[in-house]
Residue, then its C-alpha position, 0 to 999 in steps of 0.5 A: m217962599s221956597c219950601g219943599t216936599l212932605y211925606t205922609y199918608p192921607e188924613n194924617f192929623r199930624a201932617f195937617k199942622a204943617l199944611i195949615a201953617a203953610e196955607y197961612s204963611g204962603s209956603k209951598i208944600t208938595l205932597k209926595s204923590d207916590f208915598v205908600f206907608g209901610e213901604t216908602n218909609k222903610s225904603e233905603a232911600f227914605l231911611k238914609k234921609f230919615p233914619l227913624g222911618k217916621v212920618p210926616a217927614f219933610e225935605g226942604n228945597d234947600g236940603t233941610l230934613l225934618f221928621e217931627s210934625n211940630a218942627i215941620a209946622y214951625y219951619v213952614a210958618n211965618e213970624l205971625l204964626r210963631g208969635a209976634n214977640a218973645a212972650d207970645a212965642a213962649k205961649v205958642l210953645q206952651w200950647v203946642n206942648f199942651a196939645d202933645s202931652e195933655i190932649l193927644p195921648a188921651a185922645c188916641d186912647w179914646t178914639f183909636p178903638c172906635l176906628g178899630i186900630k186899637q183894642f178896647n180897654k175900659t180902664a184906659t178909655d175911662s181914664a182918657k175921658q177924665v183927662i180930656k174933661a180936665a183939658l177942656s175945662t182948662l181951655n174953656s176957662y182960658l178962652a172965656t175972654r179970648t178969641y184965639l189962644v195967643g193974641e188976636r189971630v191964629t197962631l201955631a198954638d191954635i193949629s196944633v191944639v185943633c189938630s190934636m182935638l180933631l178926632l175927638y170932635k169928629l168921633v166922641l165929643d157928642p153934644e151932651f159931652r161938649q155942652p159944658y165947654p161952650h168957649v172951647n166949642r166956639w173957638f174950635t168951630t171958629c178955627i175950622n171954618q177959617p179958609s186956611f183950615k178949611k182948605v186942608l181939613g175940608s168940612v168938619e162934621l161935629c160928632t152927633k153920637m158918641a162912637q164906640f169900639d168897633a170890634k169888626k174893624w179891630a178884627e180886620f186890622s189885627g188880622q183876627g177877622q180873616k176866615k180860613d178857607k174851608p177845605k173843599k170836600e172831595q166829590k165822590q165818584e161812582p165806581k165804574a162798572a168793571k168788566p168781568k175778569e178773572a178773579a184776582a187777589p184782593a189788594a191790601e187796604p191802605e192804612p188811614e192817614k194819621k191826623p196831626v194832633n194839636k198838642d196843648p203846649f201847656s199840657v206839661c204844666p200842672p192843672t189849675n182852677f184859675n179862670f183866665d177869661a173870668f179874671k180878664k173880664v173883671y180886669s177890663n170892666e171893673d176898677t183895677i185896685t178895688k176889684a181886679v187885684p183882690y179877685f186875682w189874689e183870691h184865686f191865684e194858685p202859687e203852686n201851679m202858677s207864676i208871676w214875672y216882670c218883663e222889661y224891653k231890652y232896647p229902650e234906645d229904639l223907642t222914639a215917638v210915643f205912638m210908635s212905641c204904643n204900636l210896638i206893644s199892640g203888635m206884641f200882644q197880637r202875636l201872643e194870641k196863643l197864650r190867651k187861655a193860659a196867661f195874662g200880661t199888662v205892659l206899659l210905656f213909661g216916659e216921653a218921646n225919645n226918653s221912655t221904657i217899656s215894662g210889664i207884669w205877666f202871670w201864667r200856668g206853671q213855674d217856668l218861662a212860658f216860651p220854652v213850652s210854647l210856640p216859636t213865635i212866642q219865643n221870638v216875641f219875648s226875645n226882645y224882653t228881659i224876663 
């Protein structure tokens, strides 16, 4: 079967779906050898074929262009993987959607901080754990009398769900956590040890100890861990012995250089006793409704502070969920200068290709933060309606 070229970066679990499906169907997929994420997918040639700049992306030998991982996997699969009949095909689609909507978002919320590519949030992680438990319970009951998700052989359903759970089993589902779900564990290990899975995934080692947030990796990924080079101290040179000369008028001493003063951009705002760091600790480590919200209203100073609602101006640009989440993460990285005088929570609502971003902020003063702050912050907020 003639196939095509797959554009992706190494270890992309979304791309694994197409590669495994191709192994089963005999489709010939060539990986783009010179692909560089962040460069190739932003080039004019790539965007002409795939305007969203998303990967994995696929270019068929017949000119077919695809950019969603499930669509690519479906294209390279055979009829047995897609479902032997209409009912089986519907069930395959059901589990593919289950993987994308029920498992993958929570899996990313839980595992990405462990990889250092997302900031840790206790509330989000705890919520993700509960979602994963519910998904595992559903799968465990369903698989109690089944070897595979649909029919008696591997389908795209198994491939999609396995790939969505791959990081979970490798990083956080330790023996204690996964112990209540024996049928899921049996199914997962059965799949990953099939030759076609193993050829793509290699040997998958199951988690033995639950991974935790890696602050060092996060600092490196977000750019906060880069140490500034300290200025080298000038070596003092011993004054050379001067030859005796006639007395000359003393030279005027040069005026000392004035050091630039780092002015606090919020110095124009009235002082406040609200402790932003203390509130953020409560918000991150305690229950939001019963602890963080009461704490906020107990310490909030309406005469010295203000609350704002923000909404992203360009929802039509929001495509894949993970890209929209990266957009939010990038926003907060660029707003580090506001950390001591502001707090914000921004969320993504909706689904892929049909979503909005909005949030709540509060900070010192009664005016918008960016007119009294730095140009970088003003540029970030320019994408939002406040």
